[in-house]
LOROSE-578399 format. One record per residue (C-alpha): residue in three letters; x, y, z. Coordinates in nm, 2 decimals, decimal comma. Example, Ala and Ser with C-alpha at 12.3 -4.5 7.8 and 13.67 -1.06 7.14 Angstrom:
BEGIN
[node ALA [1,23 -0,45 0,78]]
[node SER [1,37 -0,11 0,71]]
% end
This chain:
BEGIN
[node MET [17,17 33,29 5,76]]
[node SER [17,33 33,41 6,08]]
[node ALA [17,37 33,14 6,34]]
[node ASN [17,50 33,39 6,61]]
[node PRO [17,28 33,36 6,91]]
[node ALA [17,34 33,70 7,02]]
[node SER [17,20 33,83 6,69]]
[node ALA [16,92 33,59 6,64]]
[node THR [16,78 33,56 6,97]]
[node PRO [16,55 33,83 7,11]]
[node GLU [16,62 33,73 7,47]]
[node ALA [16,99 33,80 7,40]]
[node GLU [16,92 34,17 7,35]]
[node GLU [17,02 34,39 7,64]]
[node PRO [16,74 34,61 7,77]]
[node THR [16,80 34,97 7,68]]
[node GLY [16,73 35,25 7,91]]
[node SER [16,66 35,52 7,65]]
[node GLY [16,31 35,66 7,57]]
[node SER [16,02 35,53 7,76]]
[node GLY [16,23 35,29 7,97]]
[node SER [16,37 34,95 7,99]]
[node ARG [16,27 34,70 7,72]]
[node ILE [16,10 34,39 7,88]]
[node PRO [16,26 34,07 7,74]]
[node ARG [16,01 33,83 7,59]]
[node PHE [15,90 33,51 7,76]]
[node PRO [16,09 33,23 7,59]]
[node PHE [15,88 33,02 7,36]]
[node TRP [15,98 32,68 7,53]]
[node ALA [15,87 32,82 7,86]]
[node GLN [15,55 32,94 7,70]]
[node ILE [15,51 32,56 7,61]]
[node VAL [15,59 32,43 7,93]]
[node VAL [15,33 32,66 8,10]]
[node GLY [15,08 32,54 7,85]]
[node LEU [15,16 32,18 7,93]]
[node VAL [15,12 32,23 8,31]]
[node LEU [14,81 32,44 8,27]]
[node GLY [14,68 32,18 8,03]]
[node VAL [14,71 31,90 8,30]]
[node LEU [14,57 32,10 8,57]]
[node LEU [14,27 32,20 8,38]]
[node GLY [14,22 31,85 8,24]]
[node TRP [14,23 31,71 8,59]]
[node LEU [14,00 31,97 8,73]]
[node ALA [13,75 31,91 8,44]]
[node ARG [13,76 31,54 8,50]]
[node SER [13,75 31,53 8,89]]
[node GLN [13,49 31,79 8,92]]
[node ASP [13,28 31,67 8,62]]
[node LEU [13,29 32,00 8,45]]
[node GLY [13,16 31,94 8,11]]
[node TRP [13,17 32,30 7,99]]
[node LEU [13,55 32,28 8,06]]
[node VAL [13,59 31,96 7,87]]
[node THR [13,41 32,10 7,56]]
[node THR [13,61 32,44 7,58]]
[node LEU [13,95 32,23 7,60]]
[node ASP [13,83 32,03 7,32]]
[node GLU [13,74 32,33 7,09]]
[node ILE [14,07 32,51 7,17]]
[node GLY [14,28 32,19 7,08]]
[node SER [14,07 32,12 6,79]]
[node LEU [14,08 32,47 6,64]]
[node PHE [14,47 32,47 6,67]]
[node VAL [14,50 32,14 6,48]]
[node GLN [14,26 32,26 6,23]]
[node LEU [14,45 32,59 6,17]]
[node LEU [14,76 32,38 6,12]]
[node LYS [14,57 32,14 5,87]]
[node LEU [14,44 32,44 5,68]]
[node ALA [14,79 32,51 5,54]]
[node VAL [14,90 32,16 5,50]]
[node ALA [14,78 32,11 5,14]]
[node PRO [14,91 32,42 4,97]]
[node LEU [15,23 32,42 5,18]]
[node VAL [15,32 32,06 5,08]]
[node PHE [15,25 32,13 4,71]]
[node PHE [15,46 32,44 4,69]]
[node ALA [15,71 32,33 4,92]]
[node ILE [15,79 32,03 4,72]]
[node LEU [15,75 32,21 4,39]]
[node VAL [16,01 32,49 4,50]]
[node SER [16,23 32,24 4,67]]
[node ILE [16,27 32,03 4,35]]
[node THR [16,36 32,34 4,14]]
[node ASN [16,61 32,47 4,41]]
[node LEU [16,78 32,14 4,42]]
[node ARG [16,91 32,21 4,07]]
[node GLN [17,13 32,48 4,22]]
[node VAL [17,32 32,22 4,42]]
[node ASN [17,61 32,02 4,29]]
[node ASN [17,56 31,66 4,24]]
[node ALA [17,18 31,70 4,31]]
[node ALA [17,09 31,34 4,21]]
[node ARG [17,35 31,20 4,44]]
[node LEU [17,22 31,40 4,72]]
[node ALA [16,86 31,29 4,66]]
[node THR [16,97 30,93 4,64]]
[node ARG [17,17 30,96 4,96]]
[node THR [16,89 31,12 5,14]]
[node LEU [16,65 30,86 5,05]]
[node LEU [16,91 30,60 5,16]]
[node TRP [16,95 30,74 5,50]]
[node PHE [16,58 30,77 5,53]]
[node MET [16,58 30,39 5,48]]
[node ILE [16,86 30,31 5,71]]
[node THR [16,72 30,49 6,00]]
[node SER [16,36 30,35 5,95]]
[node LEU [16,50 30,00 5,96]]
[node ILE [16,71 30,08 6,28]]
[node ALA [16,38 30,22 6,44]]
[node VAL [16,15 29,94 6,34]]
[node ALA [16,43 29,69 6,48]]
[node ILE [16,42 29,88 6,80]]
[node GLY [16,04 29,87 6,82]]
[node LEU [16,03 29,49 6,74]]
[node ALA [16,29 29,41 7,00]]
[node ILE [16,11 29,62 7,28]]
[node GLY [15,77 29,45 7,18]]
[node LEU [15,92 29,11 7,20]]
[node VAL [16,08 29,16 7,54]]
[node THR [15,78 29,33 7,72]]
[node ASN [15,47 29,17 7,57]]
[node PRO [15,27 29,49 7,58]]
[node GLY [14,93 29,31 7,52]]
[node SER [14,96 29,08 7,80]]
[node GLY [14,78 29,15 8,13]]
[node THR [14,61 29,47 8,00]]
[node GLY [14,25 29,33 8,07]]
[node LEU [14,15 29,42 7,71]]
[node THR [13,98 29,17 7,49]]
[node PRO [13,89 29,17 7,13]]
[node LYS [13,55 29,30 7,21]]
[node ASP [13,71 29,63 7,33]]
[node GLY [13,82 29,69 6,96]]
[node ALA [13,61 29,88 6,69]]
[node LEU [13,66 29,86 6,32]]
[node SER [13,85 30,15 6,20]]
[node GLU [13,68 30,39 5,96]]
[node THR [14,02 30,48 5,81]]
[node LYS [14,18 30,17 5,62]]
[node GLY [14,49 30,13 5,43]]
[node SER [14,60 29,84 5,19]]
[node TRP [14,89 29,80 4,94]]
[node ILE [14,64 29,82 4,66]]
[node ASP [14,49 30,15 4,80]]
[node PHE [14,86 30,29 4,86]]
[node LEU [14,98 30,20 4,52]]
[node THR [14,68 30,31 4,33]]
[node GLY [14,61 30,61 4,55]]
[node ILE [14,94 30,77 4,45]]
[node VAL [14,80 30,92 4,13]]
[node PRO [14,48 31,12 4,18]]
[node ASP [14,17 31,11 3,96]]
[node ASN [14,16 31,49 3,95]]
[node VAL [14,36 31,78 4,07]]
[node ILE [14,10 31,92 4,32]]
[node THR [14,02 31,61 4,54]]
[node PRO [14,37 31,57 4,68]]
[node PHE [14,35 31,91 4,84]]
[node THR [13,98 31,88 4,94]]
[node GLU [14,03 31,55 5,12]]
[node LEU [14,40 31,64 5,21]]
[node ASN [14,55 31,34 5,05]]
[node VAL [14,92 31,44 5,11]]
[node LEU [15,06 31,16 4,92]]
[node GLN [14,87 31,25 4,61]]
[node ILE [14,98 31,61 4,65]]
[node VAL [15,33 31,51 4,67]]
[node PHE [15,31 31,33 4,34]]
[node MET [15,15 31,61 4,17]]
[node ALA [15,41 31,86 4,31]]
[node ALA [15,69 31,63 4,21]]
[node VAL [15,56 31,62 3,85]]
[node ALA [15,49 31,99 3,84]]
[node GLY [15,85 32,05 3,97]]
[node ILE [16,02 31,82 3,71]]
[node ALA [15,80 31,97 3,44]]
[node ALA [15,91 32,33 3,53]]
[node LEU [16,27 32,22 3,52]]
[node LYS [16,23 32,08 3,16]]
[node LEU [16,07 32,40 3,06]]
[node GLY [16,35 32,61 3,15]]
[node GLU [16,31 32,98 3,11]]
[node LYS [15,95 32,96 3,01]]
[node ALA [15,86 32,83 3,37]]
[node THR [16,02 33,13 3,55]]
[node PRO [15,70 33,32 3,61]]
[node ILE [15,54 33,00 3,75]]
[node LEU [15,84 32,96 3,97]]
[node THR [15,85 33,31 4,08]]
[node LEU [15,47 33,30 4,18]]
[node SER [15,53 32,96 4,35]]
[node GLN [15,80 33,11 4,57]]
[node SER [15,59 33,40 4,68]]
[node ILE [15,30 33,17 4,76]]
[node LEU [15,52 32,95 4,96]]
[node GLU [15,67 33,25 5,16]]
[node LEU [15,31 33,37 5,21]]
[node LEU [15,19 33,04 5,34]]
[node GLN [15,49 33,00 5,56]]
[node LYS [15,43 33,35 5,71]]
[node ALA [15,07 33,26 5,78]]
[node LEU [15,18 32,95 5,94]]
[node TRP [15,43 33,13 6,17]]
[node TRP [15,12 33,31 6,32]]
[node VAL [14,96 32,96 6,38]]
[node ILE [15,28 32,83 6,53]]
[node ARG [15,28 33,10 6,77]]
[node LEU [14,96 32,99 6,91]]
[node ALA [15,10 32,66 7,00]]
[node PRO [15,10 32,73 7,38]]
[node ILE [14,74 32,80 7,39]]
[node GLY [14,68 32,49 7,17]]
[node THR [14,88 32,27 7,40]]
[node VAL [14,63 32,38 7,69]]
[node GLY [14,36 32,24 7,49]]
[node LEU [14,52 31,92 7,36]]
[node ILE [14,67 31,81 7,67]]
[node GLY [14,38 31,93 7,90]]
[node TYR [14,12 31,73 7,68]]
[node ALA [14,33 31,42 7,68]]
[node ILE [14,36 31,41 8,06]]
[node ALA [13,97 31,51 8,08]]
[node ASP [13,85 31,28 7,83]]
[node TYR [14,07 30,96 7,87]]
[node GLY [14,18 31,00 8,24]]
[node TRP [14,46 30,82 8,41]]
[node ASP [14,28 30,50 8,46]]
[node LEU [14,26 30,44 8,08]]
[node ILE [14,61 30,52 8,03]]
[node GLY [14,69 30,26 8,31]]
[node LYS [14,55 29,98 8,09]]
[node TYR [14,81 30,07 7,82]]
[node ALA [15,08 30,16 8,06]]
[node THR [15,33 29,89 7,90]]
[node PHE [15,24 29,97 7,55]]
[node THR [15,28 30,35 7,62]]
[node ALA [15,59 30,30 7,80]]
[node ASP [15,72 30,08 7,51]]
[node VAL [15,64 30,35 7,26]]
[node TYR [15,81 30,62 7,48]]
[node ILE [16,11 30,42 7,54]]
[node GLY [16,15 30,30 7,18]]
[node CYS [16,13 30,67 7,04]]
[node ALA [16,37 30,79 7,33]]
[node LEU [16,63 30,52 7,24]]
[node VAL [16,62 30,62 6,87]]
[node LEU [16,61 30,99 6,95]]
[node PHE [16,88 30,99 7,21]]
[node GLY [17,07 30,67 7,15]]
[node VAL [17,07 30,62 6,78]]
[node TYR [17,07 30,98 6,64]]
[node PRO [17,36 31,08 6,85]]
[node LEU [17,55 30,78 6,76]]
[node LEU [17,50 30,84 6,39]]
[node LEU [17,59 31,21 6,44]]
[node ALA [17,91 31,12 6,63]]
[node THR [18,03 30,83 6,40]]
[node VAL [17,89 30,90 6,05]]
[node ALA [17,87 31,29 6,04]]
[node LYS [18,13 31,34 6,30]]
[node VAL [17,98 31,63 6,45]]
[node SER [17,86 31,71 6,83]]
[node PRO [17,52 31,54 6,90]]
[node LEU [17,47 31,78 7,18]]
[node GLN [17,50 32,07 6,93]]
[node PHE [17,25 31,90 6,70]]
[node PHE [16,99 31,88 6,97]]
[node LYS [17,07 32,24 7,06]]
[node GLY [16,99 32,37 6,74]]
[node ALA [16,70 32,15 6,65]]
[node TRP [16,51 32,19 6,97]]
[node PRO [16,26 32,46 6,86]]
[node ALA [16,14 32,21 6,60]]
[node ILE [16,13 31,91 6,82]]
[node GLN [15,94 32,08 7,10]]
[node LEU [15,68 32,22 6,86]]
[node ALA [15,64 31,88 6,70]]
[node PHE [15,58 31,73 7,04]]
[node VAL [15,29 31,97 7,10]]
[node SER [15,14 32,01 6,74]]
[node ARG [15,17 31,62 6,67]]
[node SER [15,21 31,73 6,29]]
[node SER [15,53 31,69 6,10]]
[node VAL [15,41 31,89 5,81]]
[node GLY [15,28 32,18 6,06]]
[node THR [15,61 32,18 6,20]]
[node MET [15,80 32,18 5,85]]
[node PRO [15,87 32,54 5,84]]
[node VAL [16,05 32,55 6,18]]
[node THR [16,23 32,21 6,09]]
[node GLN [16,37 32,37 5,77]]
[node ARG [16,49 32,67 5,96]]
[node VAL [16,67 32,48 6,22]]
[node THR [16,83 32,26 5,96]]
[node GLU [16,96 32,55 5,78]]
[node ARG [17,09 32,69 6,11]]
[node LEU [17,28 32,38 6,17]]
[node GLY [17,49 32,46 5,86]]
[node VAL [17,29 32,25 5,58]]
[node PRO [17,29 32,45 5,27]]
[node LYS [16,93 32,62 5,20]]
[node GLU [16,90 32,46 4,87]]
[node TYR [16,94 32,12 5,00]]
[node ALA [16,75 32,19 5,32]]
[node SER [16,46 32,30 5,11]]
[node PHE [16,43 31,98 4,94]]
[node ALA [16,53 31,73 5,20]]
[node VAL [16,30 31,86 5,48]]
[node PRO [15,97 31,89 5,28]]
[node PHE [16,05 31,54 5,14]]
[node GLY [16,12 31,41 5,48]]
[node ALA [15,81 31,57 5,64]]
[node THR [15,60 31,35 5,40]]
[node THR [15,80 31,03 5,42]]
[node LYS [16,05 31,01 5,70]]
[node MET [15,85 30,88 6,01]]
[node ASP [16,07 30,68 6,23]]
[node GLY [15,81 30,73 6,53]]
[node CYS [15,48 30,69 6,34]]
[node ALA [15,58 30,45 6,06]]
[node ALA [15,85 30,24 6,22]]
[node ILE [15,85 30,21 6,61]]
[node TYR [15,49 30,25 6,66]]
[node PRO [15,34 30,00 6,39]]
[node ALA [15,61 29,74 6,52]]
[node LEU [15,48 29,76 6,87]]
[node ALA [15,12 29,80 6,78]]
[node ALA [15,12 29,50 6,56]]
[node ILE [15,28 29,29 6,86]]
[node PHE [15,02 29,44 7,10]]
[node ILE [14,72 29,37 6,88]]
[node ALA [14,84 29,02 6,79]]
[node GLN [14,86 28,92 7,16]]
[node ILE [14,52 29,07 7,23]]
[node PHE [14,36 28,86 6,94]]
[node ASP [14,59 28,57 7,03]]
[node VAL [14,76 28,56 6,70]]
[node GLN [15,12 28,42 6,68]]
[node LEU [15,35 28,61 6,48]]
[node GLY [15,66 28,44 6,31]]
[node ILE [16,01 28,55 6,16]]
[node GLY [15,84 28,62 5,83]]
[node ASP [15,57 28,85 6,00]]
[node TYR [15,84 29,04 6,17]]
[node LEU [16,02 29,08 5,81]]
[node LEU [15,71 29,21 5,68]]
[node ILE [15,66 29,46 5,95]]
[node ALA [16,01 29,60 5,86]]
[node PHE [15,93 29,61 5,49]]
[node VAL [15,60 29,80 5,55]]
[node SER [15,78 30,04 5,78]]
[node VAL [16,03 30,13 5,51]]
[node ILE [15,83 30,12 5,19]]
[node GLY [15,51 30,23 5,32]]
[node SER [15,62 30,52 5,55]]
[node ALA [15,47 30,78 5,30]]
[node ALA [15,13 30,67 5,38]]
[node THR [15,15 30,84 5,72]]
[node ALA [15,17 31,18 5,52]]
[node GLY [15,30 31,39 5,82]]
[node LEU [14,96 31,45 5,97]]
[node THR [14,84 31,41 6,33]]
[node GLY [14,79 31,03 6,40]]
[node ALA [14,93 30,72 6,23]]
[node THR [14,61 30,53 6,16]]
[node VAL [14,66 30,47 5,79]]
[node MET [15,01 30,32 5,84]]
[node LEU [14,88 30,10 6,12]]
[node THR [14,59 29,96 5,91]]
[node LEU [14,84 29,90 5,63]]
[node THR [15,08 29,70 5,85]]
[node LEU [14,77 29,50 6,01]]
[node SER [14,63 29,43 5,66]]
[node THR [14,95 29,32 5,54]]
[node LEU [15,00 29,08 5,83]]
[node GLY [14,64 28,96 5,80]]
[node LEU [14,55 29,09 6,17]]
[node PRO [14,22 29,21 6,26]]
[node LEU [14,15 29,59 6,18]]
[node GLU [13,95 29,61 6,49]]
[node GLY [14,26 29,62 6,68]]
[node VAL [14,32 29,98 6,56]]
[node GLY [14,02 30,07 6,78]]
[node LEU [14,19 29,95 7,08]]
[node LEU [14,47 30,21 7,03]]
[node MET [14,26 30,50 6,91]]
[node ALA [14,17 30,61 7,28]]
[node ILE [14,55 30,64 7,37]]
[node ASP [14,67 30,77 7,04]]
[node PRO [14,71 31,16 7,12]]
[node ILE [14,93 31,07 7,42]]
[node LEU [15,14 30,83 7,20]]
[node ASP [15,14 31,07 6,90]]
[node MET [15,33 31,34 7,08]]
[node MET [15,64 31,14 7,13]]
[node ARG [15,62 30,99 6,78]]
[node THR [15,60 31,32 6,61]]
[node ALA [15,89 31,46 6,81]]
[node THR [16,10 31,16 6,70]]
[node ASN [15,98 31,20 6,33]]
[node VAL [16,09 31,57 6,32]]
[node ALA [16,43 31,51 6,48]]
[node GLY [16,49 31,24 6,21]]
[node GLN [16,38 31,48 5,94]]
[node ALA [16,65 31,74 6,06]]
[node LEU [16,90 31,46 6,14]]
[node VAL [16,95 31,31 5,78]]
[node PRO [17,02 31,63 5,59]]
[node VAL [17,29 31,71 5,85]]
[node ILE [17,43 31,35 5,79]]
[node VAL [17,42 31,37 5,41]]
[node ALA [17,55 31,73 5,41]]
[node ALA [17,85 31,63 5,64]]
[node ARG [17,93 31,33 5,43]]
[node GLU [17,91 31,52 5,11]]
[node LYS [18,15 31,80 5,28]]
[node ILE [17,89 32,08 5,21]]
[node LEU [17,79 32,12 5,58]]
[node ASP [17,89 32,46 5,72]]
[node HIS [18,06 32,35 6,05]]
[node ASP [18,11 32,69 6,18]]
[node ALA [17,72 32,75 6,15]]
[node TYR [17,67 32,40 6,30]]
[node ASN [17,88 32,46 6,60]]
[node SER [17,73 32,81 6,67]]
[node ALA [17,37 32,71 6,63]]
[node SER [17,17 32,78 6,92]]
[node SER [16,83 32,68 7,06]]
[node SER [16,69 33,03 7,01]]
[node PRO [16,31 33,07 7,04]]
[node ILE [16,07 33,06 6,72]]
[node ASP [16,03 33,43 6,76]]
[node SER [16,36 33,50 6,65]]
[node PHE [16,29 33,31 6,31]]
[node ASP [16,11 33,63 6,19]]
[node GLN [16,45 33,79 6,19]]
[node ASP [16,59 33,53 5,95]]
[node ASP [16,27 33,59 5,73]]
[node VAL [16,39 33,97 5,70]]
[node ARG [16,74 33,86 5,60]]
[node ASP [16,61 33,60 5,35]]
[node ALA [16,40 33,87 5,19]]
[node GLU [16,73 34,07 5,15]]
[node GLN [16,91 33,78 5,01]]
[node LYS [16,67 33,61 4,77]]
[node VAL [16,77 33,28 4,62]]
[node THR [16,80 33,31 4,24]]
[node LEU [16,57 33,07 4,05]]
[node PRO [16,74 32,81 3,86]]
[node ALA [16,86 32,90 3,52]]
[node PRO [16,75 32,70 3,23]]
[node ALA [16,98 32,43 3,09]]
% end
């Protein structure tokens, strides 16, 4: 894949004067997102200040439709992405070593993130002085426990996980299918060919949805402002600031430090290349919905495609530094203070354990309710505390998901660099070219098909 900005970026093309006239350059995708954010805030403020019910409903419908379109592709996308990625990993030398190192770095970065979350919570006491009481909470309809988590990995049938969007069960079935395909060898070639074609079809359809992100931004941000208002946000000011500061420390502190010291590459260049995925994650609030973009930017950063096609889908369903590490740590402290429950050293260690082991429960979807209820139930804290945070969740989820996706691109870069398979020329030339230019990569990929793994 070419990483040359001049060839990959539509905006880099010089207007031509031939034919009907000069070509008008495309409006950059990041600028479209910014316009969507500004317009959403203005419309949300207008709807709330003028009590325009029809505008609130319209914004809600626009945002909900965008998220629903993303969710529509989640189940089949995860299944075929995991299945194909497992078979593609066979083409990489030391595949087992790469998989182990990837999982290890997922755990290391999660531990660092949860430690930062706990430290910020203990320093700021986010539940103090909010004016909130246990009566303000409501019992969550979505619950998580270790029994549910462990027994819920294996589905009762092959249909329900897709209809109920149980991503963890879908990952399990895809992993089993991928391993079985490898064992079958040549006999599985028709299935693998079909799976690769379906995956490309799904990714193409998802690109169309992703292009609607600026419009979805207007609805999501506008409805959040119109429905919740600044007064409600004020009650959660400390907690909201803690989440954003914690994510920012991980995103712009821990990640650059790891890139500079462990991978020995330029942190600035990483953010330059990964920016399209990070900005889309912030808006869409879905790691899985952002997964095609995350994989593209990871490949542009010099990670071999065969390895990236394994690490990114795997990370999109299990690697959640924002939703499964920083957020539950802060939320547990916040809820404990509201309900006047004292937490000890053992409780903080449990939070760290849950964050590392139970992060797959977050499943890469918008929101982190299951992970939060899993943490609260492990600590014995009231699940009514989840209701206290639901009102502010969309605002928090934007920064959490951006952190998640950055980490999902970071770990493959670190592992590839340490295993000496990172293309440093591609990494150093990667640009923050807009999402529109990825269609050109699709054309190049179609011309350079990756051969399916040969039987052992």
